[in-house]
C-alpha positions in Angstrom: -3.3 -48.8 37.2 -4.3 -46.2 39.8 -3.3 -43.3 37.6 -5.0 -44.9 34.5 -8.2 -45.4 36.5 -8.1 -41.9 38.0 -7.7 -40.1 34.6 -11.3 -40.1 33.6 -12.3 -38.7 37.0 -9.6 -36.0 36.7 -10.8 -35.2 33.2 -14.5 -34.8 34.4 -13.3 -32.6 37.3 -11.4 -30.4 34.9 -14.5 -30.0 32.7 -16.4 -28.5 35.6 -16.7 -24.7 35.6 -16.4 -24.5 39.3 -13.2 -26.3 39.4 -11.7 -24.3 36.6 -12.6 -21.0 38.4 -11.0 -22.2 41.7 -7.8 -23.3 39.9 -7.8 -20.0 38.0 -8.1 -18.0 41.2 -5.2 -19.9 42.7 -3.1 -19.4 39.5 -3.8 -15.7 39.3 -2.9 -15.3 43.0 0.4 -17.2 42.4 1.2 -15.1 39.4 0.7 -12.0 41.5 2.9 -13.4 44.2 5.7 -14.1 41.8 5.5 -10.6 40.2 5.7 -8.9 43.6 8.4 -10.9 45.2 10.8 -11.2 42.2 13.5 -8.6 41.9 12.9 -7.5 38.3 15.4 -5.6 36.1 14.7 -4.3 32.7 16.5 -3.8 29.4 15.2 -2.1 26.2 12.7 0.0 28.1 13.2 2.7 25.5 11.4 0.4 23.0 8.4 0.1 25.3 8.0 3.6 26.9 7.0 5.5 23.7 4.2 3.0 23.0 3.0 3.1 26.6 2.9 6.8 26.8 1.4 7.3 23.4 -1.8 5.4 24.4 -1.9 3.8 21.0 -2.7 0.2 20.5 0.1 -2.4 20.0 0.7 -6.1 19.9 3.0 -7.7 22.5 4.6 -11.1 22.0 6.3 -13.5 24.4 7.0 -17.2 24.1 4.5 -19.7 25.4 6.9 -21.1 28.0 7.2 -17.7 29.8 3.4 -17.1 30.1 3.3 -17.1 34.0 5.7 -14.1 34.1 4.2 -12.0 31.4 2.2 -9.7 33.6 5.4 -8.4 35.2 5.9 -6.3 32.1 2.5 -4.7 31.9 2.6 -2.2 34.8 2.0 1.5 34.4 0.4 1.3 31.0 -2.4 3.5 29.7 -3.6 0.6 27.6 -5.4 -2.5 28.8 -3.9 -5.8 27.7 -6.2 -8.4 26.0 -5.1 -12.0 25.7 -5.9 -14.2 22.7 -7.1 -17.6 24.1 -8.2 -20.8 22.3 -11.7 -22.3 22.8 -10.7 -25.4 24.6 -10.7 -26.8 28.1 -7.2 -25.5 28.9 -8.1 -22.2 27.2 -11.1 -21.9 29.7 -8.6 -22.1 32.6 -6.4 -19.4 31.0 -9.4 -17.3 30.3 -10.7 -17.3 33.9 -7.2 -16.7 35.1 -6.9 -13.6 32.8 -10.2 -12.3 34.1 -8.9 -12.6 37.7 -5.9 -10.6 36.6 -8.2 -7.9 35.1 -7.1 -8.6 31.6 -9.3 -8.5 28.5 -10.1 -11.9 26.9 -10.6 -12.7 23.3 -11.5 -16.3 22.4 -10.1 -17.6 19.1 -10.7 -20.8 17.2 -9.8 -24.1 18.8 -8.2 -25.7 15.8 -8.0 -23.1 13.1 -5.4 -20.4 12.5 -6.6 -16.9 12.5 -6.7 -15.5 9.0 -8.6 -13.1 6.8 -10.3 -16.0 4.9 -10.9 -18.3 7.9 -14.5 -18.1 9.0 -14.0 -19.6 12.4 -11.1 -17.2 13.2 -12.6 -14.2 11.5 -14.7 -13.1 14.5 -11.7 -13.1 16.9 -9.6 -11.3 14.2 -12.1 -8.5 13.9 -12.3 -8.2 17.6 -8.5 -7.9 17.9 -8.4 -5.3 15.2 -11.1 -3.2 16.9 -9.3 -3.6 20.3 -6.1 -2.2 18.8 -8.0 0.7 17.1 -9.5 1.5 20.6 -5.9 2.0 21.8 -5.4 -1.2 23.8 -2.9 -4.1 23.7 -3.2 -7.6 22.2 -0.9 -10.1 23.9 0.0 -13.3 22.0 2.2 -16.3 22.5 3.2 -16.9 18.8 4.5 -20.4 19.3 1.4 -21.6 21.2 -0.5 -23.7 21.9 1.4 -26.6 20.4 4.7 -25.3 19.0 7.2 -25.8 17.6 9.1 -24.1 20.5 10.2 -20.5 20.0 9.2 -20.4 16.3 7.1 -17.5 15.2 3.8 -17.9 13.6 2.3 -15.4 11.1 -0.5 -14.3 13.4 1.1 -11.3 14.9 2.3 -10.1 11.5 -1.0 -10.6 9.8 -2.7 -8.7 12.6 -0.2 -5.9 12.4 -0.8 -5.6 8.7 -4.6 -5.3 9.1 -4.5 -3.0 12.1 -1.5 -0.8 11.5 -0.4 -1.5 15.0 3.3 -2.2 15.8 4.5 -5.5 17.3 6.7 -5.5 20.4 8.6 -8.5 21.5 9.7 -9.2 25.1 11.8 -12.0 26.7 11.5 -13.0 30.3 13.4 -15.2 32.7 13.9 -15.7 36.4 16.6 -17.3 38.4 14.3 -19.1 40.8 12.3 -21.6 38.7 11.4 -25.1 37.7 12.0 -26.0 34.1 9.7 -28.7 32.6 10.6 -31.1 29.9 7.6 -30.1 27.8 7.5 -29.2 24.2 8.1 -25.5 25.0 10.4 -26.2 28.0 7.9 -24.4 30.2 9.4 -22.2 33.0 7.5 -22.2 36.3 8.7 -19.1 38.1 9.2 -19.4 41.9 8.9 -16.5 44.3 11.9 -14.4 45.6 14.2 -14.8 42.6 16.0 -12.4 40.3 14.0 -11.6 37.1 14.8 -10.0 33.8 12.6 -8.6 31.1 14.1 -7.6 27.7 12.0 -5.5 25.3 12.8 -5.5 21.6 11.3 -3.9 18.5 8.8 -2.6 17.6 8.2 -4.1 14.2 5.9 -2.5 11.7 4.1 -4.2 8.8 3.0 -2.2 5.8 -0.7 -2.5 4.9 0.5 -3.4 1.3 2.9 -6.1 2.5 2.8 -9.2 0.4 3.6 -12.7 1.6 7.3 -12.3 0.9 7.5 -9.2 3.1 5.4 -10.8 5.8 7.8 -13.8 5.9 10.8 -11.5 6.1 9.2 -9.7 9.0 8.2 -12.9 10.7 11.8 -14.1 10.6 13.0 -10.7 12.0 10.5 -10.8 14.8 11.3 -14.4 15.7 15.0 -13.4 15.9 14.2 -10.4 18.0 12.1 -12.4 20.5 14.7 -15.3 20.6 17.5 -12.9 21.2 15.6 -11.1 24.0 14.6 -14.3 25.7 18.1 -15.8 25.6 19.5 -12.5 26.9 17.0 -12.6 29.8 18.1 -16.2 30.5 21.8 -15.3 30.6 21.2 -12.2 32.7 19.8 -14.2 35.6 22.3 -17.1 35.3 20.2 -19.6 33.3 21.4 -21.7 30.4 19.6 -20.1 27.4 16.7 -22.2 25.9 17.1 -22.7 22.2 14.4 -22.8 19.6 13.1 -26.2 18.3 15.0 -27.4 15.2 13.0 -27.1 11.9 13.4 -30.3 9.8 15.1 -29.5 6.5 13.0 -30.5 3.5 14.9 -32.5 0.9 14.0 -32.7 -2.8 13.6 -36.1 -4.3 
């Protein structure tokens, strides 16, 4: 009864800009603490370095569950990372956190998928394409914000087709963590652990790619990101998290 009665108050507090900014400052500081105190090791750096040193724009993808670790892979880059964030209350918190971390922020549609024929997502899509053409990075969690877990959406591939930018996948894990029983099996990294980052790709999409080719590249990128994430888990002694099962459609 206490929790039920308190929920409306909690919801009102979370809608306040001042509360969101305070929580964002705390979260950004915590992410910085984890990044600095974790003993990171890297694999597949040869996939990242040419893109970093080229100064060209590219798309970086990690799974939603590993969001709090993602900035550990963004050091020493000529490009500035920009984060695609939904227009929602939770999105506001992530947007403020990103700004404290000195990342660029692009706000997408709250409910609609980004696409060439989607009016509500078209503005964000144009902004992302221009950001890539300016030589910066777009970061995406292609199974967010609601899943299914570790299943790739078409967004990064469609963006790659329109912009000509490559897509790079990276898996992250840390030995010192709390693992939640959420839809994405969210991993809360704790300070002073061993961390692993595995880079895979890049994946290129032809500007003439049809839906069949995009689907093939989507599956390829999903496999790369899952393999990288599971390799990172194993490297630090974690049991690998598996993708959500996709229901098999039966014909009647």
